[in-house]
N, C-alpha and C positions, 0 to 999 in steps of 0.2 A: 791332177790339176786341180783347182781351186775356186770356189765361186764366186771366191773376189779379182779371177785372173782369166776368169775366160770370155767374154764380149757375151757370146749367146747365151750364158747364164744369165745376167745380172737381166733378161727380158724375154725373157722367155719359161712360163711355168708350166707348160710340158715339160719341159731340157727336166725342174726342178720335181715333177712329179717322178721322171724320167731315176733320176742322182736320188730320192728318195728304195724308192726301189732296191737299187744298189746297196745303199750301206745297210739297208734292211738287212738282204742278203750276207751281205758279206758280213754282215756284222761290225761296219767301220766306224764305228764312235766320235773317234776325230774328227772327220767328214761328218759327223755328222751336223756334229755342233759348230763345224763352222756353216755348212749349211743349216743350216734353224737363223746363225746369227743374220745372216743375208737375210732370211727369211722373215725378223724381225724386220730391220732397217727399211724391209721394202711394203710394212703393210701384209706381208700375204701368212704369216703365221697366228691371223689371226680367224681367217677363212677356216672356219670347220675339215676342207678335203684338205690341209695343208694340216690344219691341229691333229686329226687324227692317223697321218701316214708318222706325222715324225711322233707320236703319243708308240705308233708300233716298231720304229728303230731303237727309244731307247726302253722299246718293254724286253727286245732282243737281245738287249745290250745289262737287260739286269739291272737298267737304271729307273729301277720302280719310283725315289719320288717323286724323276724328273715326267715317270711321265703324267704321274699322278698332280703336281703340278699343272702341267698341262691339261689335263682332263678338266679343271679347276675352273680353268680360264676359260672355258668352253659356255656361252650363255647357259644359266640354264633351262631355260624355255627351248633348246634343244639332242631333241631325246636321244640321236644319232651318237651321242658321246659318252654315251651309256655302252651301247656296242661297240664304240672303235676300244675302249677303258679294255671291255670283258674277253671282249676279242682277244686284245692284244694279250691280254698273262693270258687262258686261256692258251694261245699259239706257241705262245715261251716257254708253258710245262709249269705256269706259277697260280695257278690251281689253282689251294685256299683262299687267294687275292683276288682273284675270278666270282668266287662264292662270295665270297665281304661287300668286294661289289655291287652283286647281282642281289644282294640281300637291302643292301641301300636303297638298294634303281628303287625293290616295291615298296621299301618305307618311305622315298616321295613319291611313290601314286604313282610309279611308271611299268606298266602291265609289258608283261615280257608275248616279241612276235617270234619269228620265223627266222627270222635277222643272227637275235639274239643266241636265242634256244640251241641250234646244237651248239655254240661255245661254254655253254654256263653245262648243259649235258657229258660235253666233254672231260669236265670237270666232278662233275658226278662219278664220273668212272674211277677217274686216275684215284680219286676221296674214298670211293666204296660208297660214295650218299646212296645209296637204292631211292631213300625217304621221299628226296626231290625231282632224286631222277624218271619217280614214280607218279608225281605230282607236273613234270613237266610234259611226262606223257599225256594225261588227261587235259591239259593245259590244251596240247595239239588236239586231240582225237576236240575237245571242246569246239575250236574252232579251224578245222579240216587243215588242221597244213600238213598231216601227214600226204597228202598227194607230191609238198614238195618230197622229189626223193634223197635231200639235201638232208633233210630234218629225221625222215628214218632212219633212212643208217645212220645219225646218230644215235638214237633214241635204241638200238641194232646193237650196237657198238655199249650203248651202258650199258646193256644188260649184259653180253657178252662179258665186258670186265665185269658188272657184279656177281658173276657166276645164274645169271640164271637165264636160262640156254636156250629154257621149256619158253616166255615171253622173248627175247630174243627171234627166237624161230617167226611164232606168232606173225612177230610187226613184219619180218622178210617175209612168207605168205600172201601177204596183205597187196604185198605191193606194187601200181602195177609194171613200174617199169620195172625190172628188178639191176645190179650194175655188181660190179666187179670191189666195188666196194662195201656195200654190203654183208656180198655174198660174203669177201674177207673175213668182217663183225664176226658174222656169225658161225665159220669154218675155225679161227682163231676161241670163238667163245666154243664152242664141242673138242677143241683140244683141250685148253686148260684141263680138262673138267674128263680127258683122259676118253673122251671118247669116239675115238678113233673112224669107226665105221662106220656108226650116224655121222661125220662128220664126210669120210667117204660117197655116204649117199647123196647127199644133199650136192654135194660137186657135180655128179655122175647126173643129179634130171635139172641141174640147172644147165648142159650139156645136151643132153635132148632135148630140151627146149630154144636154141640157140645164144646162150651167155658164153662166156667162153672161155674159163677159169685158167690160170696160171699155170705152163703147164707141172706146176712141184708147189705147192704151200705148204710152209715146214713152220706151228708154231708149235714150244715149248715141247719139242723132243717129238710133238704128232705128223707125222707124213701122212700126204694127203696123197700117191700118185693121178692124176686126172690124163688118160688117153686123149689124144685126136688133136 
């Protein structure tokens, strides 16, 4: 199916959105380009909703220049354009590019919020940039974003990847709603440092209060068995 032969496609923005998701997941660059061309002819490409999703497709396919070009045509008054590009870069593994855009965003006077912070924290973790990560943690505390489980999990993962498992554990302990994503991040940090016993104790503690762990967690040669 192509965007120019399927009649429903031509009249359904919802179908466009669905196809964008499919093309992004499957990294179908040629199909994405056809879709992009169709969105341009219909005027939909100017909408931030579609521009953001196209940014995600091009980033997933490694087409960073095309992603940046789309970012540049979104009105500068629309702060969501920053979230779209930083998030797309981080999800696609272009961590330094995500950090560069984040720095640019700050120079433009845009403050980080709980939408963009997890993406930047992910980049900090992979780039071993604990300094920026700690600054973002301070922003999180100042604005009470720590009550967002997604944000807290990103902080934990950042500290764990930077070898600061004590801080990761403290953030985890402060979480109101602990989940497997956060638990997995702490356990990963323990295992990276060879702290298998601490990892096992944490898993058992969480099981005792009703957080169901995986049957086993394996990280970097560290096995943590959780019964039940």
